[in-house]
C-alpha positions, 0 to 999 in steps of 0.5 A: 536521537543524538545525545549530549554529554554533560560534564560537571566540575564542582569547586569547593567554597568557604562557609558563610558567616552563619555556618551554612555550607555553600558551593559554586557548582559549574559544568560544561554542556557538550553536543554529542554529535558535533563535540562542540559546546551547546549555547543557551541551554537552560539547566536546573538544579533542585535540592531534593530535601528542601526543594530549593531550585537554582537556574543557570544557562550555558554560555557560548562556551557551553559552560554554566554556573550555579552560585552559592548552592546551599548544602545541608550542614548536618549530613554527609552528603546533599542530594540534588537533581540536575535537569535540562528543562527547555523543549528543544531537549528531551528532559532527563533528570540526574541525581548528584550527591555533593559531600559537605566535608569535601575541601578539594576540587570536586569532579564527577566520575569521568567513567559515568558521565551524565547524558541527556538527549538533544535534537538532531534537526537536519532541516531546521528547528521549527520549535524555536524561532529566534530563540523563542518558542512559537505558538503557531509552530507548536500548533502546526506540529500538532496538526501534522501529527493528527493528519499523520495519525489519521493516515495510520489509522486508515491503513490500520483499518484497511489491514484489519478488514483484510484480516477479517476476510482472511479469517473467513477464507481460512474457515471456508477452506476447512468447509470446502471438502463438504461442499457438493459441486453441481455436475455438468450434463451435456444434455442439459447444457445452457446456451453461452455466448463467448465475448472477446473484446479486443483493441489492437491485439496483434500479438495475442488475438489468434491465441484467444480465438483458438482457445475459445473455439477449443471449448469442450462444450456442445457446439450448438450451445455456444457461439463466439463474438469477437468485439474488435475496436482495432485501428491497425492490422489486428482487424485483418488478422482477426478477420482471417482467424474468424473465417478459419474458425468458422470453416470448422463449423463453429459459430463465430462473429467478427464485430468491428467498431469504428467508433470506440465510444465507451471503450471496452464497456461500450463494445460490450454494451453495443453487442448485447442486442446480438447475444444469442446465449442466455449467458455471456462468458468474457475473456480479455485477449491475454487469457488462455482458458482450458478446454473444460472451463465451461464444463466446470463453471456453467453447472453453477447456474442451476441456482437461478439466483446466481448472476455471475460465476467468477474464476481465479486468474492463473499466470502464464508467465509468472517466472518471466522476471521478478516483476511478474513474480511479484504481480502474481504474488499480489494477485494471488492475495486478491484471488484467494483471501479477498475474493474467497473471503468475501464470497465465504462471508456473503459479502459483495465481490466483483466480476474481474472484467474477464475469466467469468460468466454473466447471466444475461438477465442479470446484466439487463436487470442491473441497467446494463454496461455503463462506461462512465468509469474505467472499471465497468466490471466493478461498477456493474458488479455492485449494481447487480448485487445490490439488486439481489443477484448472487455471485459465485467465486470458484477458486479451484477453476483457473483462467490462465492469463499473461502478466505485464512484463515491463514497468510501463505496462504495469503502471498503465494497468495500475493506473486504470485499476486505481482510477477506476476504483476511485471513480466507482467509489464516487459513483456508488458510495451513497447507493451502498449506504442507502440501498434498502435490505443490505446488511450492515457488514455488507455496507462496511465491506462494500465501502471498503472494497470500493475505497481500497485503491485510496490506501495508496494515497494515505501511504504516500501522505504518511510517508511524506509526513514522516519526514516532517514528523522527524522534525517534530520529534527533534523540535518538540520533546513534549510531543514525542510520546504521541509519535511513539504510539505509531509503533502500534501500527506494526500490527498492520504489517502483521495482518497483511502478512497473514493475508498473503501467507494464506494465498501464497501458492509456492509453499513446499512440504518444508514449511520452514523453508516456505515461510522464509521464502515467503517473508522475503517475497512479502517484504519485496512486494510491499517495498515495490508497492510503496514505490508505486504509491506516487503513480497510484495516488495520482490515478486515485486523485484523478478518479476522485476529481472526475478527470476523464481519460481514455481507456489505456489498455495493458499491452500484451506480449505473448512471451513467457521467456526473456529470449522470446521478447522482441519488442512491442509497438503498443508499449509506449515509453516516455519519461514523465513528471511522475518518473522524475518525482519517483527519482526525487523521492528515492533521493530524499528518503535515501538521504534520510536513511543515511542521516538518521543511521549516522546519528543513531535515530533508527525508528523510521529507518526501516520504513524509509529504507523500503521507500528508498528501494521501492522508488528506486526499483520503479525509477531505474526500471522506468529509465532502463526501459526508456533507454532500451526503447 
């Protein structure tokens, strides 16, 4: 908030005929930013002893005049309070002492000038229309603050729930050493069908088929189904690889569909009647599970109440670029503090679509795979758990997978996850609230879980309204006290920081070094997440509004180093309205950062700087990939 400089020059006048001492007090009001005069500023002078008030207003030269100001005759000095009283200015009160015996020109000490705060409106002053305070502008300002505050509260609640999961996860880590793990026995191994759903995966199809065929598990107890919806040469590559694996004595079947109804969920559902095993392990094409993966997971199904065993995702190409490192950072949070915390507290978790095993009976009792959402895994997970099935999450068992290496691939993946989450919320929220025999805490965390993707929508609304909030701050000094409460929600960042610190897997023996490295990674992750809020919000809105779209799978690359990347025909790149919007938001928030920094109003500068950088990273990477493509 800029400041104005008030300089008073007080002249000495003669005594009245009654012996009362009076003075004409004049002064000049100068705008601190422009160094020019401030016109039409109401100024008030109050005698602290008698309470008598004098009113004046600055003219076009910024000058004001109080005429015949009475001083106390029997004292050395008279104390006054000088204040600016209209709503365009933050009201501040100054003490003025005028010597009753002073006979010369009266001047204030130039080394200690009066200061008061005034507006720095960079758009418009909507609190003063044609010189008159407008009721509706004030009402609108309050409405904006209510919506802004509502978004802040929802983000705060989200971070608070994540904190509760973090605490549950931290406690479970201490109990983990006492947990008795079931032991694998090849003589009692249960039958498993491994399903590998694919669609045009020419770069990785061979790799995942080989990984599944290499499982160290009794050969008569597992078989492989390659669920192939491919429309290009991938189907021929798969057919060749399946024949090769089958020749080695491994039971494997190539199931090719020409009708992609239901996409991945449709492929899984259509193959159910061909499943030979009691259990179904599912891997997406970009996964490369270790050979002992079945040995480490299947023993947990000795508990007949367990319907799903989910394992943690690893990262094959984490060090490929900063983009992949940030994705790994975020996914580690989900697969540690969130999945681990939910499981430890007994709340509902979700099968992550891959890297897990279903009990076939669990799928059937929950109603089977449905394809009315883009996240069929989340949908089926909740339907199964509401019916009493228990899910087991194994953090120590890792299923390595490939991370998207391009911005376009990442945005495609995020769009599917965000939209699918919103679709599941619309589909399931009433069921979660009304289903019998569900704990209140499970209902709360379940609702929050399905609603998680919506946090991007509230972040976007909050960031856009923050521009308007600055205008309110400039135009309505009486509402500034409300805005100041927003600083309380810095706690949201602290809570999330703890959440990700627990999941941070790059810790070294030197805790100080690790922590500072983590701080840099956390804020960069947060910055890029803010930059994705526009694209993710559109995906969430599509989900809430029931706008249907095809299942856009994430392009796979099968590269771990940059010099290995030779292009990818599936990674479609085109400039979109969303990319243009990200560029515009980068400029808007960047201008705000510069403007507010110049005038010393730094309250929202860090937030707007993160938005500027975040949208800039998303925008420039999208444009760079477009040019390279």
